[in-house]
C-alpha positions in Angstrom: 0.1 0.0 -0.3 2.8 2.4 0.6 4.6 1.7 -2.5 1.3 2.3 -4.3 1.1 5.6 -2.7 4.4 6.5 -3.6 4.0 5.6 -7.3 0.9 7.7 -7.4 2.7 10.7 -5.8 5.4 10.3 -8.7 2.6 10.0 -11.6 1.0 12.9 -10.3 4.1 15.0 -10.2 4.9 14.4 -13.6 1.3 14.8 -14.9 1.2 18.1 -13.0 4.5 19.4 -14.7 3.0 18.7 -18.3 -0.3 20.5 -17.3 -0.9 24.4 -17.8 -3.9 26.6 -16.8 -6.5 26.6 -19.7 -5.2 23.7 -21.6 -8.5 23.0 -23.4 -9.6 26.8 -23.5 -8.8 27.0 -27.3 -11.0 24.0 -27.9 -14.0 25.1 -25.9 -14.1 28.3 -27.5 -14.0 26.8 -31.1 -17.1 27.5 -33.2 -19.6 24.8 -33.1 -20.3 23.4 -36.9 -23.7 24.4 -38.2 -25.7 21.0 -37.7 -25.9 20.2 -41.3 -22.3 21.3 -42.3 -19.0 19.3 -42.8 -20.9 16.1 -42.9 -19.0 15.7 -46.1 -16.0 14.8 -44.5 -17.5 11.1 -43.7 -18.9 10.6 -47.1 -17.2 9.3 -50.6 -15.1 12.1 -52.3 -15.8 10.7 -55.8 -19.4 12.1 -55.4 -18.0 15.7 -55.1 -17.1 18.0 -58.2 -13.8 18.6 -56.1 -12.9 15.3 -54.9 -10.2 15.0 -51.8 -8.3 12.1 -50.3 -10.9 9.7 -48.8 -10.9 10.5 -45.0 -12.9 7.7 -43.8 -10.4 5.3 -45.6 -7.4 7.1 -43.9 -9.2 6.8 -40.5 -10.2 3.1 -41.1 -7.1 1.8 -42.7 -4.5 4.4 -43.6 -1.1 5.4 -41.8 1.1 8.2 -41.7 -0.4 11.9 -41.9 -3.5 13.4 -43.2 -3.1 17.1 -44.1 -6.4 19.2 -43.9 -5.1 22.6 -45.6 -7.1 25.9 -45.9 -7.2 29.5 -46.2 -7.0 31.9 -43.0 -10.5 31.7 -41.5 -11.7 28.8 -44.0 -12.9 26.7 -40.9 -10.2 24.5 -40.4 -10.4 24.6 -36.7 -14.2 24.2 -36.7 -13.9 21.4 -39.2 -11.2 20.0 -36.4 -13.6 20.4 -33.7 -16.4 18.7 -35.7 -13.9 15.6 -36.7 -13.2 15.4 -32.8 -16.6 15.4 -31.5 -18.2 13.2 -34.1 -18.6 9.7 -33.1 -18.0 8.7 -36.7 -14.1 9.4 -35.9 -14.0 7.0 -33.3 -16.2 4.3 -35.0 -13.6 4.3 -38.2 -10.6 4.3 -36.2 -11.8 1.4 -34.4 -11.4 -0.6 -37.7 -8.1 0.3 -37.8 -7.1 -0.6 -34.3 -8.7 -4.0 -34.7 -10.0 -4.2 -31.3 -6.6 -3.0 -29.5 -6.6 -0.1 -27.1 -6.9 3.0 -29.1 -5.7 6.6 -27.7 -6.7 9.5 -29.6 -5.3 12.9 -28.5 -5.8 16.6 -29.8 -4.4 20.0 -29.6 -5.7 23.4 -31.1 -3.3 26.1 -31.5 -4.1 29.6 -30.7 -1.8 32.4 -31.9 -3.7 35.0 -30.1 -3.8 32.9 -26.8 -1.3 32.6 -23.9 2.2 31.4 -24.7 1.3 27.7 -23.7 -1.4 27.9 -26.2 0.8 28.8 -29.2 4.3 27.5 -28.2 5.7 24.0 -29.4 6.3 23.2 -25.8 2.8 23.8 -24.8 1.7 21.4 -27.7 4.0 18.7 -26.8 3.0 18.9 -23.1 -0.6 18.7 -23.9 -0.3 15.9 -26.4 1.6 13.9 -23.7 -0.5 14.9 -20.7 -3.7 13.9 -22.8 -2.3 10.5 -23.3 -0.5 9.8 -20.0 -3.4 10.9 -17.8 -5.3 7.9 -18.8 -2.5 5.8 -19.3 -0.3 6.4 -16.2 1.2 2.8 -16.4 3.3 4.2 -19.4 4.9 7.1 -17.5 8.0 5.3 -16.3 8.9 4.2 -19.8 8.3 7.5 -21.1 9.9 9.3 -18.6 12.3 6.9 -17.4 15.2 9.5 -15.9 12.6 11.5 -14.1 10.7 8.6 -12.8 13.7 7.3 -11.2 14.8 10.5 -9.7 11.3 11.6 -8.4 10.9 7.7 -7.2 13.9 8.2 -4.7 12.4 11.6 -3.8 9.1 9.7 -3.0 11.0 6.8 -1.2 12.7 9.3 1.4 9.2 11.3 1.7 10.8 14.4 0.2 8.7 16.8 -2.0 8.0 15.9 -5.7 9.2 18.7 -7.8 10.2 18.9 -11.6 12.2 21.3 -13.5 10.9 23.0 -16.5 10.8 21.0 -19.7 13.0 22.1 -22.4 11.6 21.6 -26.1 14.4 18.9 -26.6 13.2 16.8 -23.6 9.7 16.9 -24.7 10.8 16.1 -28.5 12.7 13.1 -27.0 10.0 11.9 -24.4 7.3 12.4 -27.4 9.4 10.0 -29.6 9.4 7.7 -26.6 5.8 7.8 -26.5 5.1 7.1 -30.0 7.7 4.5 -30.0 5.4 2.4 -27.3 2.6 2.1 -30.4 2.0 -1.6 -31.3 -0.4 -3.7 -32.5 -1.7 -3.8 -29.1 -1.7 -0.1 -28.5 -2.4 2.4 -31.1 -2.4 6.3 -31.1 -4.1 9.0 -33.2 -3.3 12.7 -32.8 -5.2 15.5 -34.2 -3.0 18.7 -34.4 -4.7 22.1 -35.6 -2.9 24.9 -36.9 0.8 23.9 -37.3 1.4 27.4 -39.0 0.2 29.2 -35.5 3.0 27.7 -33.4 5.8 30.0 -32.1 9.2 28.8 -33.5 10.0 27.3 -36.7 6.8 25.6 -38.4 9.3 23.6 -40.6 11.1 21.8 -37.4 7.8 21.0 -35.6 6.0 19.6 -39.0 9.1 17.9 -40.1 9.3 16.1 -36.4 5.7 14.9 -36.7 6.1 13.9 -40.3 9.4 11.6 -39.2 7.6 10.2 -35.9 4.6 9.3 -38.2 6.8 7.6 -40.7 8.3 5.5 -37.9 5.8 3.2 -36.8 2.2 1.8 -38.9 0.6 2.1 -35.2 0.5 5.7 -34.8 -0.8 8.6 -37.0 -1.3 12.2 -37.3 -4.1 14.3 -38.8 -2.7 17.8 -39.0 -4.0 21.4 -40.3 -2.3 24.4 -41.8 -2.6 27.1 -44.0 -1.0 26.4 -47.5 2.4 27.8 -47.1 5.2 27.0 -49.4 6.9 24.8 -46.4 3.8 22.7 -45.8 3.1 22.3 -49.6 6.9 20.9 -49.9 6.8 18.8 -46.6 3.1 17.2 -47.5 3.4 16.7 -51.1 2.2 13.6 -52.1 0.3 12.7 -48.8 -3.4 12.3 -48.3 -5.4 15.5 -47.6 -7.9 17.9 -48.6 -8.3 21.6 -49.1 -11.1 23.0 -46.8 -12.3 26.2 -49.0 -12.6 23.7 -52.1 -15.5 21.8 -50.3 -17.4 24.1 -48.1 -19.5 25.9 -50.9 -22.6 23.8 -49.6 -21.8 24.4 -46.2 -21.7 28.0 -46.7 -24.7 28.1 -48.7 -26.8 26.4 -46.0 -25.3 28.7 -43.3 -26.2 31.9 -45.5 -29.7 30.5 -46.3 -30.4 29.8 -42.6 -29.3 33.1 -41.3 -31.0 35.2 -43.7 -34.0 33.1 -44.0 -34.8 33.9 -40.6 -36.1 37.3 -41.4 -39.6 37.6 -42.7 -38.3 40.5 -44.9 -36.3 37.9 -46.7 -38.9 35.2 -46.9 -41.2 37.9 -48.8 -38.2 38.5 -50.9 -38.0 34.9 -52.0 -41.9 34.6 -52.7 -42.1 37.7 -54.6 -38.7 38.4 -56.3 -37.1 34.7 -56.0 -34.4 35.4 -58.6 -32.8 38.3 -56.9 -33.1 36.9 -53.6 -31.6 33.7 -54.8 -28.8 35.8 -56.6 -28.0 37.6 -53.5 -27.4 34.1 -51.6 -25.3 32.8 -54.5 -23.1 36.1 -54.8 -22.4 35.8 -51.0 -21.0 32.3 -51.4 -19.2 33.0 -54.5 -17.5 36.1 -53.2 -16.6 34.2 -50.1 -13.9 32.0 -51.7 -14.7 29.3 -48.8 -13.7 32.0 -46.1 -16.3 31.4 -43.4 -15.2 34.6 -41.5 -15.9 36.7 -44.7 -19.3 35.3 -44.7 -19.9 36.1 -41.3 -19.0 39.7 -41.3 -21.1 40.1 -44.5 -24.3 38.8 -43.1 -23.9 41.0 -40.3 -24.0 43.9 -42.6 -27.0 42.2 -44.8 -28.9 41.5 -41.5 -28.5 45.1 -40.3 -30.3 46.0 -44.0 -33.0 43.3 -43.1 -33.9 44.9 -39.9 -33.7 48.2 -41.2 -36.2 47.3 -44.0 -33.9 47.4 -46.9 -35.6 46.3 -50.2 -33.8 43.7 -52.5 -31.9 46.2 -54.6 -30.4 47.9 -51.4 -29.3 44.8 -50.3 -27.6 44.0 -53.5 -25.8 47.5 -53.3 -24.7 46.8 -49.9 -23.2 43.6 -50.9 -21.6 45.0 -53.9 -20.1 47.7 -51.7 -18.3 45.2 -49.7 -14.6 44.2 -50.1 -13.8 40.9 -51.1 -10.6 41.0 -49.2 -11.0 39.8 -45.2 -8.7 42.6 -43.8 -10.0 45.4 -46.0 -13.6 44.3 -45.0 -12.4 44.4 -41.2 -11.3 48.0 -42.2 -14.6 49.0 -44.3 -16.9 47.9 -41.2 -14.8 49.8 -38.7 -15.1 52.8 -40.7 -18.8 52.5 -41.1 -19.4 52.2 -37.1 -20.3 55.5 -35.3 -17.4 57.3 -33.8 -18.9 56.9 -30.3 -19.6 53.1 -30.7 -15.9 52.2 -32.2 -13.9 51.7 -29.1 -16.5 49.1 -27.8 -16.8 47.7 -31.5 -13.1 47.1 -31.7 -13.2 45.4 -28.4 -15.9 42.8 -29.9 -14.0 42.5 -33.0 -11.0 41.1 -30.9 -12.8 39.0 -28.7 -14.7 37.5 -32.0 -11.2 37.0 -33.7 -9.9 35.3 -30.5 -12.8 32.9 -30.0 -12.1 30.7 -32.9 -13.5 32.6 -35.9 -17.0 31.8 -34.7 -19.6 31.3 -37.3 -22.6 32.8 -34.9 -22.4 36.6 -35.5 -24.5 38.0 -32.3 -21.5 40.0 -31.2 -21.0 41.4 -34.8 -24.5 42.2 -35.0 -24.3 44.4 -31.7 -21.2 46.1 -33.2 -22.8 46.9 -36.5 
């Protein structure tokens, strides 16, 4: 019994050293996907006019890395949250694990968050903690030196303390963890936003690519913007481009948000051609960028609340810049000077919340 208590103290000491405050804060702030969106990820890509590498096949039988690429604010993180929350993910991974224990861990970067939320150190600590909190029996093999040192402290009833982890230690430790993958224990890691971590994105991406290539029993689904470094590194591996696949999702989203206004419902009955054009134009101009759509809908919703007719709504849409940064500037300029300070705060909160697809905060600002 005394040995078990000392062992527990060491396990808790190591887990405590990995954990950091608001570790899951980014995930909890991610926008939830519209109930009808992103369902295509679990369907046959051959039925789509812009096919992608079959994600279900990768989950159920693939190895190595799957790369989800997309423009800024195209919905990559929201798609990741959808994949993580959907029971279909575990169901298909279950085919791959063939009845063996399966560990799935994830981390969502946040370049507007705390240092731990956007650092490579925070990423590795979070993944290690996510796995080891439920697999404490693996801790001695993953942290052999630390286990021996802390066990000696526990044996002499001394305080269990750990030093701050260096990035080198964490990289070596994560390699040991992945090295424990086997037919009897499989890992799947979901890592969002490789382009948003502090440090060299090529180094951390190459590291994950190397460890994923070292075993058939651990695999990685990663996301990033299509920077040259990632295009070179992930050339030839399975993946998809988010902005190529969200046209139907954005159409559903726009229809649902505009359709809740009685004014828009009347337009669809009395001037269906122009009302339909309005929706199609928003979708086309968005180029797959959900955040642009949310900002534009905030403006159109304001027009509907003010009683704009369809021609005024068309002019309102035509006046909005297609570039996301220019659109931010345009909207800030259109706000009453007395309200700009509060609106600026709302925009910052909105931008830090994972590019939410809901827009009540923006409607208040505009």
